[in-house]
C-alpha positions as CSV (number, residue, x, y, z in Angstrom):
1,M,-14.2,16.1,5.2
2,I,-12.7,15.7,1.7
3,E,-14.7,13.7,-0.8
4,L,-12.2,11.8,-3.0
5,A,-14.8,9.8,-5.0
6,P,-17.9,12.0,-5.4
7,N,-19.3,10.0,-8.3
8,H,-18.9,6.6,-6.7
9,K,-22.0,5.0,-5.1
10,I,-20.3,4.6,-1.8
11,G,-17.9,7.5,-2.0
12,L,-14.6,7.9,-0.2
13,S,-14.6,10.6,2.5
14,L,-11.4,11.4,4.4
15,A,-10.8,13.9,7.2
16,N,-7.4,14.6,5.7
17,P,-6.4,14.2,2.0
18,V,-2.8,13.1,2.9
19,M,-2.2,9.4,2.4
20,I,0.9,7.3,3.0
21,A,1.8,5.4,-0.2
22,S,2.2,1.7,-0.4
23,G,5.7,0.6,0.5
24,C,6.5,3.5,2.7
25,C,5.2,2.0,6.0
26,G,4.8,-1.7,5.2
27,Y,1.7,-2.8,7.0
28,G,1.7,0.3,9.3
29,S,2.3,-1.5,12.6
30,A,6.1,-0.8,12.7
31,Y,5.6,2.9,12.5
32,R,2.9,3.2,15.2
33,P,5.4,4.2,17.9
34,L,7.1,6.7,15.6
35,L,4.2,8.5,13.8
36,D,0.7,9.6,14.8
37,L,-1.0,7.5,12.2
38,S,-4.3,9.3,12.9
39,A,-2.9,12.4,11.3
40,F,-3.1,10.8,7.9
41,G,-6.3,10.4,5.9
42,A,-5.4,6.8,4.9
43,I,-2.5,4.4,4.9
44,V,-2.1,2.3,1.7
45,T,-0.5,-0.9,2.8
46,N,1.5,-3.5,1.0
47,P,-0.6,-6.4,-0.4
48,I,-2.5,-8.4,2.2
49,T,-4.2,-11.7,1.6
50,L,-6.1,-14.1,3.8
51,R,-3.2,-16.6,3.8
52,S,0.5,-15.8,3.7
53,Q,2.2,-15.9,0.3
54,R,5.9,-16.6,-0.4
55,G,5.9,-14.3,-3.4
56,A,7.5,-14.7,-6.8
57,S,10.7,-16.7,-7.3
58,Q,14.0,-15.2,-8.4
59,P,14.6,-13.1,-10.5
60,R,12.0,-10.6,-9.3
61,L,13.7,-7.6,-11.1
62,V,14.4,-7.7,-14.8
63,E,15.9,-4.8,-16.9
64,T,14.3,-4.1,-20.3
65,L,15.0,-1.5,-22.9
66,A,12.0,0.5,-21.6
67,G,13.1,0.3,-17.9
68,L,12.7,-2.2,-15.1
69,I,10.0,-4.8,-14.4
70,L,9.4,-5.8,-10.8
71,N,7.3,-8.9,-9.8
72,T,7.1,-9.4,-6.1
73,G,4.2,-11.9,-6.3
74,D,2.4,-10.1,-3.5
75,Q,4.6,-11.6,-0.8
76,N,2.9,-11.0,2.6
77,P,2.4,-12.6,6.0
78,G,-1.4,-13.1,5.5
């Protein structure tokens, strides 16, 4: 086991330190037939709330001098 949060009162132990980042696999269910999800230590999903959310209105992407700002508003199916 890999201990990722040794100083936290609950800790975070994973059998594998490899995690799929948010956005790569959505909520994970679409990739179940394609990947052995148990091979990963964790899957970081897109935002999930108790109720569905429509997300932010347009425009969601704005260019600034420093780069881009993206506001999705945590759109999700709930």
